[in-house]
C-alpha positions in Angstrom: 126.7 -5.0 -45.5 123.7 -6.1 -43.8 120.2 -7.4 -45.2 117.0 -5.5 -44.6 114.0 -7.4 -44.4 111.2 -6.1 -47.7 108.3 -4.1 -46.7 105.2 -5.8 -45.9 103.2 -2.6 -47.9 104.9 -3.0 -51.7 104.5 -0.1 -53.8 105.4 -0.6 -57.2 107.6 1.8 -59.0 105.8 4.3 -61.7 106.1 3.6 -65.2 106.0 -0.3 -64.6 103.9 -1.7 -67.5 104.5 -5.7 -66.4 104.5 -7.5 -63.1 106.8 -10.6 -64.1 105.9 -14.2 -63.3 106.7 -15.1 -60.3 108.1 -11.4 -59.0 106.9 -11.8 -56.2 105.8 -15.0 -55.1 106.4 -16.5 -51.8 106.8 -13.7 -49.9 105.2 -14.3 -46.5 105.4 -11.1 -45.3 103.5 -9.2 -47.7 100.6 -7.8 -46.2 99.8 -5.0 -49.5 100.1 -4.7 -52.9 99.3 -1.0 -54.9 100.3 -0.6 -58.3 100.7 2.0 -60.4 97.8 3.0 -63.3 100.9 2.3 -65.8 100.8 -1.7 -64.9 98.9 -3.4 -68.1 100.1 -7.3 -67.1 100.6 -9.3 -64.3 102.1 -12.2 -65.6 101.5 -16.4 -64.2 102.2 -16.7 -60.3 103.3 -13.2 -60.1 101.9 -12.8 -55.9 101.3 -16.9 -56.1 101.6 -18.6 -52.5 101.9 -14.9 -50.5 99.9 -16.3 -47.6 99.5 -13.1 -45.8 98.9 -11.2 -48.5 95.2 -9.1 -47.7 94.9 -6.3 -50.1 95.7 -5.5 -53.5 95.1 -1.9 -55.4 95.5 -3.0 -59.2 96.4 -0.4 -61.9 92.9 1.0 -64.0 94.6 0.0 -67.0 95.3 -3.4 -66.2 94.1 -5.9 -69.0 95.6 -9.2 -68.4 95.9 -10.9 -65.2 97.5 -14.4 -66.3 97.1 -17.7 -64.3 97.8 -18.6 -60.8 98.5 -15.0 -60.6 97.2 -14.5 -56.7 97.0 -18.5 -56.2 97.4 -19.4 -52.5 96.9 -16.1 -51.5 94.8 -17.5 -48.4 93.9 -14.3 -46.2 93.4 -11.8 -49.7 90.1 -9.8 -48.3 90.1 -6.8 -50.8 90.6 -6.5 -54.6 88.8 -4.4 -57.0 88.9 -5.3 -60.7 88.7 -2.8 -63.3 86.8 -1.9 -66.2 89.3 -2.5 -68.9 90.2 -5.8 -67.6 89.9 -8.6 -70.5 91.4 -11.7 -69.2 91.2 -13.5 -65.9 93.7 -16.5 -66.2 93.4 -20.5 -65.1 93.4 -20.2 -61.2 94.6 -16.8 -61.3 92.6 -16.6 -57.2 92.5 -20.3 -56.6 92.5 -20.2 -52.3 91.8 -17.2 -51.8 89.7 -18.3 -49.1 88.6 -14.7 -47.8 88.0 -13.5 -50.8 84.2 -13.5 -51.1 83.1 -10.7 -53.1 84.0 -9.6 -56.7 83.0 -7.4 -59.4 84.2 -8.8 -62.6 83.6 -5.7 -65.0 81.7 -6.0 -68.2 84.7 -5.7 -70.1 86.5 -9.2 -69.4 86.5 -11.7 -72.2 88.0 -14.9 -70.6 87.8 -16.3 -67.4 90.1 -19.2 -67.1 89.5 -22.5 -65.2 89.1 -22.1 -61.5 89.7 -18.3 -61.5 88.0 -17.9 -58.2 87.7 -21.6 -57.2 87.3 -23.3 -54.7 86.7 -20.8 -51.8 
């Protein structure tokens, strides 16, 4: 059976509620992610170590981004945090060097240590 390379553009399937812990971690060829509005939680380290990830379209119903979710996504430039988001875990966007302007919705109740740093 011939092995196929994963697409650099990930579209998470409809009806998914959770992006699992480390599910897409260390995917070096991943450039973009699009989530359906059914996703409510991004677990710890889900996309950590994806050095070429540039853009992520989050679910509008997202409630929680756990620790290290996007850690070491050095090229992440664009992310819009949805109104309704409540938790941004520790080091969630740690070493996302290209991420310059992020609007944090008023719904956020907790931001973990180093959530956006060092950038």
